matplotlib code that plots the C-alpha trace (Angstrom):
import matplotlib.pyplot as plt

x = [0.0, 1.4, 1.7, 0.5, -1.7, -0.9, -2.4, 0.1, 2.9, 1.6, 1.4, 4.9, 6.2, 4.5, 6.1, 9.5, 8.9, 7.8, 11.0, 13.1, 11.6, 12.0, 15.7, 16.1, 14.6, 17.5, 20.2, 19.4, 20.4, 24.0, 24.1, 23.0, 25.5, 28.4, 27.4, 29.5, 27.3, 24.4, 22.2, 22.9, 22.3, 19.0, 17.9, 18.6, 16.8, 13.8, 13.8, 13.9, 10.6, 9.2, 10.3, 8.5, 5.4, 6.0, 6.0, 2.7, 1.2, 2.2, 0.6, -2.6, -2.5, -1.9, -4.8, -7.1, -6.0, -6.4, -2.8, 0.2, 3.2, 5.8, 7.4, 9.7, 13.3, 14.3, 17.5, 18.0, 17.9, 20.1, 22.8, 22.4, 22.6, 25.7, 27.4, 26.5, 27.9, 31.2, 31.3, 30.8, 33.6, 36.0, 38.3, 37.3, 37.7, 34.5, 33.3, 34.4, 32.4, 29.4, 29.7, 29.9, 26.8, 24.8, 25.9, 24.7, 21.5, 20.6, 21.1, 18.5, 16.1, 16.4, 15.7, 12.6, 11.4, 11.5, 9.7, 7.1, 6.4, 5.6, 3.5, 1.6, 0.9, -0.3, -2.6, -4.2, -4.8, -6.2, -8.6, -7.0, -7.6, -6.8, -3.6, -2.7, -3.1, -0.9, 1.7, 1.8, 2.3, 5.2, 6.6, 6.5, 8.3, 11.0, 11.5, 11.7, 14.3, 16.3, 16.0, 17.1, 20.1, 21.1, 20.9, 23.0, 25.5, 26.3, 27.9, 29.2, 30.8, 32.6, 33.9, 35.0, 36.9, 38.6, 39.7, 41.0, 42.8, 44.5, 45.4, 46.8, 48.9, 50.4, 51.2, 52.7, 55.1, 56.1, 56.8, 59.2, 57.7, 58.7, 60.8, 59.0, 59.5, 60.3, 57.4, 59.6, 58.8, 61.2, 62.4]
y = [0.0, 3.3, 6.2, 9.2, 11.3, 14.1, 11.9, 9.1, 11.6, 13.0, 9.5, 8.7, 11.9, 11.1, 7.7, 9.3, 11.7, 8.9, 6.9, 10.1, 11.0, 7.5, 7.5, 10.9, 9.5, 7.0, 9.5, 12.5, 10.9, 10.3, 14.0, 15.1, 12.9, 14.4, 18.0, 19.9, 22.9, 22.3, 24.6, 22.6, 19.3, 20.6, 21.9, 18.5, 16.6, 19.0, 18.4, 14.6, 14.9, 17.0, 14.4, 11.7, 13.9, 14.3, 10.5, 10.3, 13.1, 11.2, 8.0, 10.0, 11.2, 7.7, 6.4, 9.2, 8.3, 4.5, 4.0, 2.3, 4.4, 1.9, 0.8, 3.7, 4.4, 8.0, 8.0, 11.7, 11.4, 8.4, 10.4, 13.4, 11.2, 9.4, 12.7, 13.6, 10.3, 11.1, 14.4, 12.7, 10.3, 13.2, 14.3, 18.0, 20.1, 20.5, 23.9, 22.9, 19.7, 21.7, 23.9, 20.7, 19.2, 22.4, 22.2, 18.6, 19.3, 22.3, 20.1, 17.8, 20.7, 22.2, 18.9, 18.4, 22.0, 21.4, 18.0, 19.2, 22.3, 20.3, 17.7, 20.5, 22.3, 19.1, 18.2, 21.6, 21.1, 17.6, 18.9, 17.1, 20.0, 18.0, 16.7, 20.1, 21.5, 18.8, 19.1, 22.9, 22.5, 20.2, 22.5, 25.4, 23.4, 22.5, 26.2, 27.1, 24.4, 25.7, 29.3, 28.1, 26.3, 29.5, 31.5, 28.9, 28.9, 32.6, 32.0, 28.5, 29.4, 32.3, 30.1, 27.5, 30.2, 31.5, 28.0, 27.5, 30.8, 29.9, 26.5, 27.9, 30.5, 27.7, 25.5, 28.5, 29.1, 25.5, 24.9, 27.0, 28.7, 27.4, 29.7, 31.5, 30.1, 32.2, 32.9, 33.5, 31.6, 28.7, 28.5]
z = [0.0, -1.0, 1.4, -0.7, 1.5, 3.9, 6.7, 5.8, 6.0, 9.3, 10.9, 9.6, 11.1, 14.4, 14.5, 13.7, 16.7, 18.9, 18.3, 18.6, 22.0, 23.3, 22.3, 24.0, 27.2, 27.2, 26.3, 28.5, 31.8, 30.5, 29.4, 32.8, 34.5, 32.5, 33.1, 35.5, 35.9, 38.3, 36.3, 33.1, 34.9, 36.3, 32.9, 31.3, 34.1, 33.8, 30.0, 30.6, 32.6, 29.8, 27.2, 29.1, 28.8, 25.1, 24.7, 26.6, 24.4, 21.3, 22.6, 23.2, 19.6, 18.2, 20.2, 18.8, 15.3, 15.8, 14.9, 16.6, 17.5, 16.7, 13.4, 12.6, 13.3, 13.6, 11.7, 12.2, 16.0, 15.9, 14.1, 16.4, 19.5, 18.1, 17.7, 21.2, 22.5, 20.7, 22.5, 25.9, 25.1, 24.8, 27.6, 27.8, 30.9, 32.9, 31.5, 28.0, 28.3, 29.4, 26.3, 24.2, 25.9, 25.2, 21.6, 21.3, 23.2, 21.0, 17.9, 19.4, 20.2, 16.7, 15.1, 17.3, 16.7, 13.0, 13.2, 15.7, 13.7, 10.6, 12.5, 14.2, 10.9, 9.3, 12.2, 11.9, 8.1, 8.8, 11.3, 14.2, 16.7, 19.9, 18.4, 17.1, 20.6, 22.1, 19.4, 19.8, 23.6, 23.0, 20.3, 22.8, 25.4, 22.9, 22.0, 25.7, 26.3, 23.4, 24.8, 28.3, 26.8, 24.9, 28.2, 30.0, 27.1, 27.6, 30.9, 30.3, 26.9, 28.6, 31.4, 28.8, 26.9, 30.1, 31.0, 27.4, 27.5, 30.8, 29.6, 26.4, 28.2, 30.4, 27.4, 25.6, 28.5, 28.7, 25.0, 23.0, 19.9, 16.5, 14.4, 11.6, 8.2, 5.2, 2.9, -0.1, -3.3, -3.9, -0.3]

ax = plt.figure().add_subplot(projection="3d")
ax.plot(x, y, z, "-o")
ax.set_aspect("equal")
plt.show()
């Protein structure tokens, strides 16, 4: 059976989101554990609770549509979370790791904002008013999380830069500078 209607696309997008949110429920605790900043850790843990609510809202929408939520792998979220996992495996200084975690978390949020924005618009067109309201609520929460991460990043990025600058100065004092090479042609 071909999927050629907006409703088919809508249900497919919802399944994609359902898988993405469930993957995120598993990934967020590790991000929180690796955060040095208490504020960042709290923000991630708060978003974990929201994400569980997002899963519940999606289940509610599937029930109202008479559809099953499973059967779709969110390849986009898999990739974004794999990149985040790579970041967590790095040996960054605490504030630099926090800056990296924010970067990874915002990639997740931007992906979700795009996906929920489309799903919410389609639900409206399809006359799914209850689903539209639920999706809009989730979309608003994703945007607020992104905004909170941006606000946290202002302080955390500055601290990460200060640590990097201090570390760079120490390394510069320890290691002699290489001699400048001639830029003449044929040298």
